[in-house]
N, C-alpha and C positions, 0 to 999 in steps of 0.2 A: 480507415475507411471503405469504402463500398468496392465490394469485389465484383467483376464481371464476369458469371458463369457460362460458357458456352461449352457448344457440342457439336464438334467436329462429323458430320456424316458424308463418307466418302470409303467407296469397297475396294479404293487401290491402297494397300496398306500402307505403301512407302510415302504417298503424299499425305495420306492424312496423318501419319504419327511426324512429319516433318513440320508440317503447321502446327501440329497440337504442340509439339516442344518449342517451336519459336512463340506463337504465342502464350505460352506458360512463363516463358522468359520477363514477361512484361509483370511488374509489384501487380495492378490491378485484375489480373485476370486467370481465371482457375479455368482448365479446358479440360474435357475427356475427348473421346473420338469414339464413332460407333460404324461399323463396317456395313451396314442395310440399312433399310428401312423401318422394317420391324424392330429391328435392336437399337432403333434410335428410338422407337416409338416407347420401347421398354425402359430405357433409360428414361428419357421423359416422364413416362407415368411413377417409377421408381423415385425419382428427384422428387418431383411433387408430392409423394404420400411422405417422406421424411423431412418435407419442408424444406428442399432445401434445391428449388428450381429454378430451369436456366431461364436466362436471360434473352440468350442468342441462339441461333441453330444456323449453320454455316451447312449447306447442304449442296453436295455433288448434281451440275445439271444432267450429267448422266447416269445419274449413281439408276446400279442396277444394267444399264450397257453396256456390253462388250463384242470387240469383232470378232465374228463366226472363228471357233476353234482356238480362242483365247479366254483363259478363264480367269477372272478376277481374283486375287491375292488373298481376299478377304469373302467367302462364298454369302454369295445372297443368298435370304432364306427363300423360299416357296412364296408364292403371292399371294397362296390360297389362307397362308395363318394370321395377317393381318389383312391384306387386301391392298396394301402400301408398300410401294418396292421402288416406283419412279420418284426423280427429284420433285418432279410439278405436283404429283399425286402425295406425297411427302406435305410437302408446303401448304396445300387445300387441308391435310387431314390434322397438320399441328391448331391451322386457324381456327378450323372447326375444334377441335377440344381442348387445345389451349392456347387462348387465343392472346394472351399475356408477352406468351415467345415472339419472339420477332427471328426472321428469318433472312436469311442472303444466299444467293444462289451463285454458286461457284463453278463459270462454265471456262472451259478451253478458247472459245471464238464467240464473237459477238454473234444474236442472233436475234434481230428484232422480234421477230414470231411468239420466240420461245422464250423471250424474254418479257411478252406482253401478258401471256400466257402463265408465267411465273405471278407477276402485280397482278392478276385476277384472282391467283390463285388467294392470293395473300401475303406475299413475298415483299421486303418494305428493300431489298436495294439487290441489286445485280453487275458481281463484279469476274473481273477475266482471272483465272490463276495463276495467271505470269504479273499480276500487280507487285506494288511491291508491298512489306509487312505495312509499313506505317500508311498508304492507302487504305490498307483492308483496317486497320486500328481506327484510322478516323471513321470508316461505313459504321462498324461493330459500333462504336461511341456514338455513332450520329444516329443509327436507327431505334438507337435506345432516346432520343429523344425525337421521336415521332417525325423522322425526313425519311423519304425515298431517297435511295444514291441508285444513278444509273449514268455508265462511262457517256460524256458529251456526244460523241459518234453513234450512238442508240437514240437518242433522244427522239430524231426528228420520225425514224422508221418506227420506234414504240406508240409514238402519240398514232400516225397511222391506221397501226393496226388497232390500237384500240377504239380509235375513231370508226374503222371498217368494222369491227363486235360490235361496237353498238347501234351500229345503222343495220347490222342484220340481226340483232334481238329487236329493237323497235321494230323491222319490219317483220321477226315471225311472230311477235306480241300481239300484231296489228291483223293480220291473218288468224291467228287462234281466238281472237275477238269476232271474227266472222262466224265461228261456229255454233250451231244451234249448245242449249244444256246440254241435252242428251248426245249429242255430237263431241262435244268436251267429254262427258262420262266414258264416252268411246274412247276416246282416245288417251284417257288416262290409262284405261287398261290397255291398249297396244301401249303406252310405255312401259307398263310393269312387265310385259311380255306375253301377255294371255292371248291366245287363239282365236277364231272367230266362237268354237265351240264354247270356249270356258268363258268369252264375254257373256254370250247369249244365257249362260245358265247361272251365271251374276247378277245381271241385268234383267232377268226373267221374258226375255224377249226369244223370238224364231232367229234359226242362225242366219235366214233369210233376211231377218228387217238387219238383222249385225250387219249382214255383207253389203245391203243398202248405205247403210250408216258410213260403213268403210270407205265405201266409193265416195258416197259425200265428204269424208274428210279427207280423202286423196285429193279430191278435185277441188275443193275449197282451199287448200294449202299449197297446191299447185303442183305436187310430185306424183312421180308415179310408184311409190313402193313403201310398205309398213317402215322400212329400214330410216326411207327420208324422212317418213311424216314425226320418227319418234326425236330423230334430228332436230328438226325444226324443232317439236315441239319442248324440249330439253333447252334448245339457243329461247325460249320465248319463258324459262322459267317452269315449264309446265311438270309436274312430277308425278309418277304412279301412283296408281288407285290400290287404298289399305287392304291388302289380301288378307290379315287375319280376321275380320268379322267376316267375310263370306267364309272360312273356313271354317268357324265354329257355326254358323249355320247349318254348315254341312253335317258337321258332326253333331249336333243335338238331333236335326231329323232324321240320323244314323241309327239313334240311339233312340230316339222314340218309335220307327219303327221295330 
């Protein structure tokens, strides 16, 4: 019998343990639980190294979040350790690092916008936490057949969100394409978080010239701040400039001097 290895990721211990116990009663399911995003990533990496990879990840949509003054039953580790704590970010991280693992988001309530974000991040399904065990098992087995599962009531809203996101991305790409090669280079520096002086040093330009390029970038993108320009750039798929080469050049120059 082929067994399905499932990892439940939820920072509410009672729910995680109850769900794990219910799933473990199935003859073809092996299940474990993790109480945070970083803990889940460590479990995935350890299992892969030992040759017993997980097949499905069940992720709490509100992983890492709690009401003010309320502490999670299972402490969530600091973001700085792995950089991934919330549910959607964990989905994206798993999709990038272990694309063979199928992820299903478990949610307290239906939310078309967050469900769309989950799908964009790489989730294969969005399921209500109060669904029946038989429904959840159907979803688990379905995503392993490369099916995508959404509650029928969410379909229209999710499609609307995905269409709007595609439209925004297309518009952002068009605006970025209007930039000159030098302006795109300056934009990538902005995405990397470099200030005017740092951009000038990197591109061997005067601060005044960089200021002009930045003003041109904002004007062509139709935004009024660096933050807005960076957000638009990311929607268009523009990544940050690689900072390492410049760092090596500066180190060599310092050594030579």
